[in-house]
N, C-alpha and C positions, 0 to 999 in steps of 0.2 A: 619299649616305647621311647619316644624322644621328647625332650623339653628343654629348659634352659637352667643354668645355674651360675652363681657368682663364684668365680674360682680364683684362687691364689696360685700363681706359678712359682713364685719365689718370695722369701721375706723382703719386705721394703718396698714392694711393688703394689699398685692398686688392684682392687678387685676387678676381674675381667668377666664379662658375660659371654658364656660359651654354650654351645649345644651340648646337651647331656643326653647320653644313651643309658637307659635304665633297665636293668634285668629284672625278671620276676623275682619275687621273695622265694628264699629257700627255707630249709627247716627252722622253725622257730621265728621267722621273719614276717613282717607285714608291710605292705605298700600303703602309704598315707598321702592323700591329697590335701595339702595344707591350705589353711585360710589365711595365715599371717605367720611372720617370723619377727621376734624381737631382735634389736640390734644392740647386743651386749658389748662391753668393753673387752671381755675376754677374746672376742675375735679380732680386736685391734691388737692385742698382745701377740696373737698369732701373726697378724700382717706385718707388724714391725719387727718380728723375729725375737722378741724377748721371751716368748714361749715357743720352743721348737716342736715341730710335728714330725710324724714317721714317714710321710710320703708327699709328693707333689705330682700332678696338680691336686689342690686341696679345696674342697667345697666348704665355705664357711657357714655359720649359722648353727645355734643350739638352743634357741627358744622357739617352739613352734607348737601349733595345734591344728587339727584337721580331722578328716574323715577316713576311715579305713576303707580301702577300695579292693584289696586282694589280700589273702593270707596264705603262707606257706604251710607245709605239712607240720603237724605237731603243735600248732598254735592253739591254746586252750583259753587264753584270758580275754581275747577280743574276737570280734567277728566282723564280717563285711557290713558296712553302714554304721558301725560304732563311731562315736566322737571320742577322740582321744587328745590328751595333752602329752607332749614329749618332755620327759625328764632328762636334764643334761647328764646326770649320773645314773646309770641303770641300777636296778635293784633286783637281785635274783630271788631273795627271800630265803636262801639256804646256807650261804656262806657264814663263818663265824661272826662277821660283822653284822649281817642282817639278822642273824638269829639272836644276837644280843642287843638288838635295838639301835644299831648304828649303821643303818643302810646307806647313809650318805658317804660311807667309805666301804661300800660293797666291793668284794674281790674283783668284780667285772670291771671296775673302774681302772684296773691296771692297764686296760687297753684304750683308755679314753681318748688319747691323742694319736694312736697308731693308724687310725683312719679305716681299718678294714672291719668287715662283719665279724661279730662274736662267734657265730656258729662254726665257721670253718677257716677264718683268717684270709678270706678273699674278698674282692670287691664287687658290688652290684652296680656301681656308678662309673661311667666311662667318658672321658673327654678327650677329643682328637685321637681316638684309638688307644688311649692310655687309661689304665685303672686310676680312678680318683679317690682320694681319701676323704673322710667326712669329719668335721668338727664335732667332737664329743659323740662320735658314732651316729650322728643325726644328719648333719648337712641341710639345714632348714633354709639356707639361701638358694632354694630350688622350689618350685611349686608342688613337685612330687618327689617323695623319697622313699627308700626302703630301710627299714630299722628293725632291730631286735625287739621282740615283745617285751623284754625286760625293761625297755625304755618307754613303754607305752602305759599311760594311766587313763582308764575308761572314765568318761564324764557322762553326766546327764545331759540331755540334748537342749535343755533351756539355757545353758551357759554360752554366751557369745565367744566364738573361738578366737577372735582377735584379742580378746582380753585374756582368755585361757592361755594364749602363747607366753604371756608375761610371767607366769608362775612357774615355768619350767627351769628357770635359773634365778635371775635377778631379785625379783620380789621376794621369793621364798628364801633365798640366801640372806637378805637383809632382815626379813622378818624373824627367821629362825635364829639369827645371830643375837638379836635382842632377846627373844622369848626363851629360846632353848640353851644357847651357848652362855649369854650373860645372865639368864634367869632374872630378868628385870621384874621387879614386884612394886605393888602399888605404893606410892609415896616416895619412890627413889628419884634421884637426879641422875639423868643420862646425857651423855655428850655423844653425838654422831659427827665423825670427821669426814666430810665429803658426801654429796648428795647427787649421785647418779641414780640409776635404777635400784642399785643394792642399797645405797644410803636412804633412799626413799622408802624402801621396804623397812629399813631399820628404824626410821623415824616413827613409821606407822605401827611397827611391832612394840616399841617402847611406850607409845601413847596408848595403845590398846591393852598393854599390860598394866596401865594405870599409873605410869611414871607421873611424879609431880612437876618435874621440870624436864623438858626435852630440848637440849641446846644443839643447834645445827652449826657447824663450823665449815664454811665454804667461801673461798675468794670471790665467787661469781655472785653479783647482785641479783641476777635472775634466779639462781638457785635458792638464795637466801629468801627472796620474796615468796617463792613457791613453797618453801618449807612450812610456813604457817598453815597452808592448805591441808597438809598431811599430818598435822598434830604437833609440830615444833612450837614450843612456847617462847623461844628466843632463837635468834639467828645472828651470828657474828662472822667476821671475815678471817680472823686469825686465832690461833691458839693462845697467844698473849692476850687478846681480847676476851677469849673464853675464860682464861684463868682469873682475870679481874672480875668478870661477871659472876663466876662460881663463888669466889670469895665473898661477894656481896649477898647473893641470893641463898647461899647455904651457911651463912655465918662462919665462913672459913673451913667448913668440913670438906668441900670439893665434891667430885662426882662419885656416886656409887659405882656406876658402870660407864666405861668409854669404849665406843665401837669404832674401829678404824676401817672406813669404807671408802677411802680416797681412790682415785682412778688408777694410780700406780703405786704399789707397795715400795716402801723404802725404809731400810733399817734405821736411817737417821731420824725417822719420825717417831720411833718407839719412846725415846726418852722424853720428848715433849708431851707426847700422849700420856705417859705413865705420870707425868707431873700434874695432870689434871685429876688423877684417881685418888679417892679418899683413902684413909687407913682402912684396911681390910677390903678394899674394893677390887674390882675386876676390869681388865682391859682385854678386849677381844680383837685379834688381828684377823680381818676378813679379806682384805684386798690381795690381788695377785700382781706380781711384778717380775722382773728378770729372775728366772728360776736358778740361774747360776750364782745369784748374789747371796752371800753368807754373812755380811758384816751388819751387826746390830749394836747400836749405841744405847746404853742405859745404865743406871746406877743400881748395882747389885745390893749395896747397902740399903737403899731406899726400898728395893723389892722385899728384902728380908725384914728390916726393922719395922716397916710399916705394914707388913703382912699382906702385900699387894699380890695379885694373880695376873699373869700374862698368859693367855691361852689362844690357840688357833681354832677356827671353825671352817668346815667345808660344807658348802650348800646350807649353811646355817644350822648344821647338825639335824637337818630335817629329813623326813621320810617321804619319798614321792608318792607312795601309795596312799598314806594318810593326809599329808600336808597339802598336796595340790588340790584335791577335792575340798579339803577343809577351808583353805583360803578362798577358793572360788565361791564356796557358800557364803563366806563372810562378805565377799564382794556382792553377791546376789542379794543379801539381806541389808546391804547399805553401810557395812561396818569397815570395809576395806575399799580404798580409793584406787581404782585401776584406770578408768576413764581419764581422770585428771593427770595420770603419769604419762599419758601419750601426748607428747608435745606436737609432734608432726608424723604424718605417714608418707611412705615412699613406695614407688614401684621397684621392681627388682633392678632395672637399669639405673636407679638413682641411689644405689647402695653407697657409693663413694660420697655422694652429697651427704647422706645421713651421718656417715662417720666424720665428715669434716665439721658438721654442726655439733656432733658430740665432742670432738676435740676442742672446739671453740666454746664449749659450755653453753650452747644455745638450746639444748634438749635435756629434759629429764630422761625420757625414753622416746627413741624413734622406732617405728614399726614398719616393716615391709608388709604391704597388702597384696595378696594374690586374687 
């Protein structure tokens, strides 16, 4: 079949709308007609070249939800007509990581940026006669896509698909970073550095876990104003302001947990972030940046003498099979705010407008509607 897709031809260029020729699904694969795609900052990392990919042209998008319209041989977990959310990290359920409860680092994730299908290493998407790669094996910047069933999570049909698209990456990454990676518990003080889609999920996760104080740090007045909607108790512009605030509201003890969810990860941010952490506290590094960067600045004496912990989290240490339906049920019952996260919606040909708004801190989350 033929449709359209937002395609990257080389790093540093804008997304281009091109005709997409889509093959039928092969073994273990399904075709999904999408209702919406979230616009996550990770696609911007690919566009600007800080995260390299395996092939060009490259179809962006890794937050999506829709309806299964065709299945290939061997598919057992979904059927035609099922509503599904797409998880940006596939989960096979059988590798050592999945079998030990760490499906966010499933072995299938080794192919995440290669762009080709998991089943045989070839492409189902073609642009201008060339095989096209897929962002996170999904390519949701197209109204229809072919993906492996390992990336599909079946949903009940009462869940709005445009909201379901948001939990395939950003919301769950932030929420899980607070609830699973940081293990926020009732009465704790939590700092969230940066509030895009991931940071918004982190603020909500901390609030739902019962944090006494949730302090959002973001230079954008728009983001600071919005933070209160999602459960932040305080919002400040800088880390220095956060430090002064923490000294006041915790009587000098500082933050039990600090979550780094800024737009671009930077090793120079680690030391200031760790300065906000209380004795015995935890700092969770969530953001993605230039994958070739290896420089980190921090005090090893402070890390050791104050018994602090610095740890990484991928997809919030969550499990697509459990946490995507779990968070969507929280949304349906009024506990998780997804409607409020969507600042603006766009058509596919407005994809560059949406990312310009993201770069200008004008959106919490933009969504492409099909």
